[in-house]
C-alpha positions in Angstrom: 169.8 125.9 121.0 172.7 124.8 118.9 173.1 126.7 115.7 172.5 124.7 112.6 175.6 123.4 110.9 176.4 125.1 107.6 178.3 123.7 104.7 179.9 125.3 101.7 179.7 123.8 98.3 182.4 124.7 95.8 181.8 124.4 92.0 184.9 125.0 89.9 184.9 125.5 86.1 188.2 123.9 84.8 188.1 125.8 81.6 187.7 129.3 83.0 189.0 128.6 86.5 185.9 130.3 88.0 185.0 128.9 91.4 181.4 129.3 92.7 180.5 128.9 96.4 177.2 128.0 97.8 176.7 127.9 101.6 173.7 125.8 102.8 172.3 124.9 106.3 172.0 121.2 107.2 168.5 121.5 108.8 166.6 122.9 105.8 168.2 120.4 103.6 167.3 117.5 105.9 163.7 118.8 106.1 163.4 119.1 102.3 164.9 115.6 102.0 162.4 114.2 104.5 159.5 115.9 102.9 160.5 114.5 99.5 160.9 111.0 101.0 157.7 111.1 103.0 155.5 112.4 100.1 155.0 109.0 98.4 154.3 107.4 101.8 151.7 110.0 102.6 150.1 109.6 99.2 150.0 105.8 99.7 148.5 106.2 103.1 145.8 108.5 101.8 145.0 106.1 99.0 144.8 103.2 101.5 142.5 105.2 103.8 140.2 106.1 100.8 140.2 102.4 99.8 139.4 101.3 103.4 136.5 103.9 103.6 135.2 102.6 100.2 135.3 99.0 101.4 133.5 100.0 104.6 130.8 101.8 102.6 130.5 98.8 100.3 130.0 96.5 103.3 127.4 98.7 104.8 125.6 98.9 101.4 125.9 95.1 101.0 124.3 94.6 104.4 121.6 97.0 103.6 120.8 95.3 100.3 120.8 91.9 102.1 118.3 93.2 104.6 116.2 94.8 101.8 116.3 91.5 99.8 115.2 89.6 102.9 112.3 92.0 103.4 111.3 91.6 99.7 111.5 87.8 100.0 109.2 87.9 103.0 106.8 90.3 101.1 106.9 88.1 98.0 106.1 85.0 100.1 103.3 86.8 101.8 101.9 87.9 98.4 102.3 84.4 97.0 100.3 83.1 100.0 97.5 85.7 99.4 97.4 84.8 95.7 97.2 81.1 96.4 94.4 81.8 98.9 92.5 83.9 96.4 92.9 81.1 93.7 91.5 78.5 96.1 88.6 80.9 97.1 87.8 81.5 93.4 87.9 77.7 92.7 85.6 77.1 95.7 83.2 79.8 94.5 83.1 78.3 91.1 82.0 74.9 92.5 79.5 76.4 95.0 78.0 78.8 92.4 77.1 76.0 90.0 73.4 75.2 90.0 71.4 72.5 88.3 69.9 74.1 85.2 66.4 72.9 86.1 66.7 74.3 89.6 67.9 77.6 88.2 64.8 77.7 86.0 62.7 77.1 89.1 64.4 79.9 90.9 63.8 82.3 88.0 60.1 81.6 88.6 60.2 83.0 92.1 58.7 86.5 92.8 61.3 89.3 92.7 60.6 90.1 96.4 61.7 86.6 97.4 64.9 86.8 95.4 65.7 90.3 96.7 65.1 89.2 100.3 67.4 86.2 99.7 70.3 88.3 98.2 70.0 91.1 100.7 70.1 93.9 98.1 73.0 95.2 96.1 76.6 95.6 97.4 77.7 99.2 97.5 81.2 100.2 96.4 83.2 101.2 93.4 82.8 99.0 90.3 85.5 96.4 89.9 86.5 97.6 86.4 86.9 101.2 87.7 89.0 100.0 90.6 91.2 97.9 88.4 91.9 100.8 86.0 92.7 103.1 89.0 95.1 100.5 90.5 96.8 100.0 87.1 97.4 103.7 86.6 98.8 104.0 90.2 101.1 101.0 89.6 102.5 102.6 86.5 103.3 105.8 88.4 105.2 104.1 91.2 109.0 103.9 91.3 109.7 102.5 94.7 109.4 98.7 95.2 108.1 99.3 98.7 105.3 101.4 97.4 104.6 98.8 94.7 104.5 95.9 97.2 102.3 98.0 99.5 99.8 98.8 96.7 99.7 95.1 95.6 99.0 94.1 99.2 96.2 96.7 99.2 94.8 95.4 96.0 94.9 91.8 97.1 93.3 92.7 100.4 90.5 94.5 98.5 90.0 91.5 96.3 89.8 89.2 99.4 87.1 91.5 100.9 85.2 91.4 97.6 85.5 87.7 97.4 84.1 87.4 100.9 81.1 89.4 99.8 80.7 87.3 96.7 81.1 84.2 98.8 78.3 85.3 101.2 76.1 86.0 98.1 76.8 82.6 96.8 75.9 81.1 100.2 72.6 83.0 100.1 72.0 81.9 96.5 72.6 78.3 97.5 70.3 78.7 100.5 67.6 80.1 98.2 68.2 77.2 95.8 67.6 74.7 98.6 64.5 76.6 99.7 62.9 76.8 96.2 60.0 74.3 95.8 61.2 72.7 92.5 60.2 69.1 92.5 56.7 67.5 92.0 55.4 66.6 95.5 53.9 63.3 94.4 54.0 60.9 91.5 50.7 60.9 89.5 48.9 63.2 87.1 47.7 66.8 87.3 43.9 66.6 87.9 43.3 70.3 88.6 45.4 73.4 88.1 45.3 76.7 90.0 42.7 79.2 89.1 38.9 79.4 88.4 37.0 76.1 88.1 33.8 74.4 89.0 33.6 73.1 92.5 33.9 69.3 92.2 31.3 68.7 94.9 28.7 71.5 94.5 29.3 72.2 90.8 29.3 76.0 91.5 32.0 78.5 90.7 35.2 78.1 92.6 38.8 79.3 92.7 41.3 76.6 93.2 44.2 77.8 95.3 46.8 75.2 94.2 47.4 72.0 92.3 45.6 68.7 92.6 47.8 65.7 91.8 45.9 62.5 91.6 47.5 59.1 92.4 47.3 55.8 94.2 46.3 55.8 97.8 49.3 55.6 100.1 51.8 56.8 97.5 54.6 58.9 99.1 54.3 62.7 99.3 57.6 64.6 99.1 58.9 67.9 100.6 59.5 70.0 97.5 62.3 72.0 99.2 64.4 72.2 102.4 62.7 73.7 105.4 61.1 73.2 108.8 57.6 71.7 109.3 55.4 74.4 110.8 52.1 72.5 111.0 51.2 68.8 110.8 47.7 67.8 111.6 44.0 67.9 110.6 43.0 71.2 109.1 39.2 71.2 108.2 38.7 71.0 104.4 42.4 70.3 103.8 42.1 67.1 105.9 45.5 65.9 107.2 47.9 68.7 106.1 51.6 69.5 106.4 52.8 73.1 106.2 56.6 73.6 105.6 58.4 77.0 106.1 61.3 77.2 103.7 62.5 80.6 104.7 62.8 83.7 102.5 59.0 84.0 102.9 58.3 80.7 101.1 55.8 78.2 102.4 54.3 75.0 100.9 51.1 73.2 101.9 50.2 69.5 101.4 46.6 68.5 101.9 44.3 65.5 102.0 47.1 63.2 103.3 46.2 59.7 104.3 49.0 59.7 106.9 51.4 62.2 108.4 55.0 61.2 108.7 56.5 64.4 110.2 55.8 66.6 113.2 56.0 70.3 113.8 59.6 71.4 114.1 60.9 68.6 111.9 63.8 69.7 109.6 63.3 68.3 106.1 65.4 68.3 102.9 64.1 68.4 99.3 62.7 64.9 98.5 62.1 63.8 102.0 58.9 61.8 102.5 56.5 63.8 104.7 53.3 61.8 104.3 51.1 59.5 102.2 48.6 60.5 99.4 45.0 60.1 100.5 41.5 61.7 100.5 41.0 63.1 104.0 39.0 66.3 104.4 36.9 67.7 101.6 38.0 65.5 98.7 36.3 63.3 96.1 39.2 60.9 95.5 42.8 60.1 96.3 44.9 63.1 95.5 47.3 65.7 96.9 46.3 69.3 97.2 49.5 71.4 96.9 50.0 75.1 97.5 52.9 77.5 97.4 52.9 80.9 99.2 55.5 83.7 98.8 55.4 86.5 101.4 51.9 85.2 102.5 50.5 85.3 99.0 49.6 82.3 96.9 51.6 81.8 93.7 51.1 79.3 91.0 53.3 76.3 91.7 53.3 75.0 88.2 56.1 77.4 87.1 58.4 76.1 89.8 58.0 72.4 89.3 60.9 71.5 87.0 61.9 68.1 88.5 60.3 64.9 89.3 60.9 63.6 92.9 63.4 60.9 91.8 65.2 63.3 89.4 66.2 65.7 92.2 
């Protein structure tokens, strides 16, 4: 290896004439000069590398935010769809739950066992107000949007389930409303009410099982509620009689008919004509004998008759 070149530097003071010598090697000087020259470059490269790393991090963060925003948009759209579905269901429930006031009064006259059978008992579960309070407290404690969205979905899902239960109850209520014998079965006048009376033929003590509605021979007799004809034929003292099963343990009977216009198995709606008023069987004149049974027991029909046939 070649020895490094050495140089002598002379510094002379003209005033005193003193000469100072300094001997230096070329290689260390060159190294120091290179280091001094390279330092700014290295600093610049380091700054550039840090900037590049920051830009890369920002890009990654931006992509992550875009993905997160896309997820939130999807979640928001799904929640909006659920809310819209709930609003439609609530509106539909409002329409289906509306009952004619006179029909509602007739339903209030039904025995408790019939209404309980129709509604299927109470719905178990936490009260709605208590659930709402709990959800509100949980929402206030949440910090993560994901957790918030998840809880909102859970709340909406719970509301949808509850709405389905309420919807089923409304359907049962409407079914009971359709099955409630609420209209007068014939046009005419009340000639005998339910309860103790004198037998119109023998004059002895008697218990009348229903209502007698007198009218003109051949006048139409109407089904007082929706149901299925269980019997239609001659039944001894009742003469020509129609028996309709309305479900929920409700049954109506129409006696002394001049003519039968339905057969067993016929589906009828409230107000359908099922026969003609007459005096067949044990009767002293043209009239309709009308009975209502709930759970196999006679009940007084007068408390249920809130509408005339043509007012239904």
